[in-house]
N, C-alpha and C positions, 0 to 999 in steps of 0.2 A: 794832214798836209804832208805830202811826200817831197823829200829833198834829196838832191844827188849826194852832197857831201857836207859834213860839218866842216867848219873852218874855211869854207869857200866864200868869196865876196858876195855873190848873189844870194846865197842861202843866208848869210849873215844879215844882209839888208832885209830880206823877207821875214825871217824869224824875229829880228829886232823890231820891225814895223808892226807885226801882229802882236808881239809881246807888249809894245807900247799901247796897243788898243785892247789889251786883255780885259779891262773892266766891261767893255761893250759885250764881249763874248760871255763873260761870267754872268752879267745881268740877264742875258738871253737864255741862260742855262746851258750854254755850249762849252764843252771842254775842248781846248786847243790841244791837238795831238800831232806831234812832229815825228816823222818816220824817216830814217836814213838806213842805208846798208852798212854804215860805219859800225865798228865794234862798240859794244856797250860802254867801255871805259873812255873811249875817245868822245863819244856823244855826250856822256855825263860831264866830262871835263869842259867841253865846249859850252854846254848849257850853264854850268856853274860859273865859269870864267866870265861869261857875258851877262849873267844874272837874268837870263831869259825866263819868262813865265810860260807855263804850259807843261804838258806831259811829253817826254821824249822816249821814243821806242827805237830799239835797234832791230833792224831786219837782217842782221848779219848772218845768223844761222838758225834754221836752214836758210842759206843765202837767198834773199829776195823773195821768200814765199809770200809775204804780205803784199809787197809791191806787185808781184806777179798776179795775185788775186784781184788787184784793182786795175790791172792792165797798164801799169806804168814802169814795169821792170825792163831794162835794156839788157837783153840776153847776151849781146855781143860784148858790151863793156862792163856789165855786172853792177849797175847802179840804178836807182830809181829816177825817172824823169820827174819834172815838177808837175804834180797834179794835186788838186785840192778837192776834197769830198766832204759834203755836209750830210751827216746821217741823222735820222730821227732816232727817237728812243727805242725803236724796234729794229734798228740796223738798216733801214731802207735809205738808199741814197736819194736825197731830196734836191741836191744841187752839186755840180762839179765844174771844174775848169782845169784845163791843161795847157801848157805852153811848150814851145819848142826848146831844144837844147840851147842853153846860154841865155834864154829870155827870162825876164822877171814877170811874176804875176802882178796884176793890178790889185793891190791890197784893199782898195776901197770897195771893189766888187765883193770881197769877202764879208765886209760889213753889211752891204746891201743884201747879201744872201741870208742874213739872219732873219729877214722877214718871213722866210719859209718855215721857220720853226717857232715863231712867236705865236702865242695863243690867238685864235681867231683867224689865222692865216688861211687863205683860200686853198692852200695845199692840203689842208686837213679836212676840207669839206667833202661830204659824200658825193 
């Protein structure tokens, strides 16, 4: 899950909302990974201060490389747009969603997306 900035209100609501739903992701074998272009220590302080669950990655340097690889990096303003990607165990993107600047993602759709990685899902049928 790519986020523009730690400590911003929308990012706080989104990460807090998914962090509250952490058991559903864990039960499905999904790791929640949050990525911002913030420096590592700012990101770490934000996660610890708020007791968020999940893995937090800094895409600070080389600035925006991971965000750029997923097509969510804003080259003009230097931050990641809000994009969520669900990867399977081999790194294939099985689901994604993106929203415009200043918009919040529908967190319930993230829970619905877990169906694509559950055993027996049609996604994995030949």
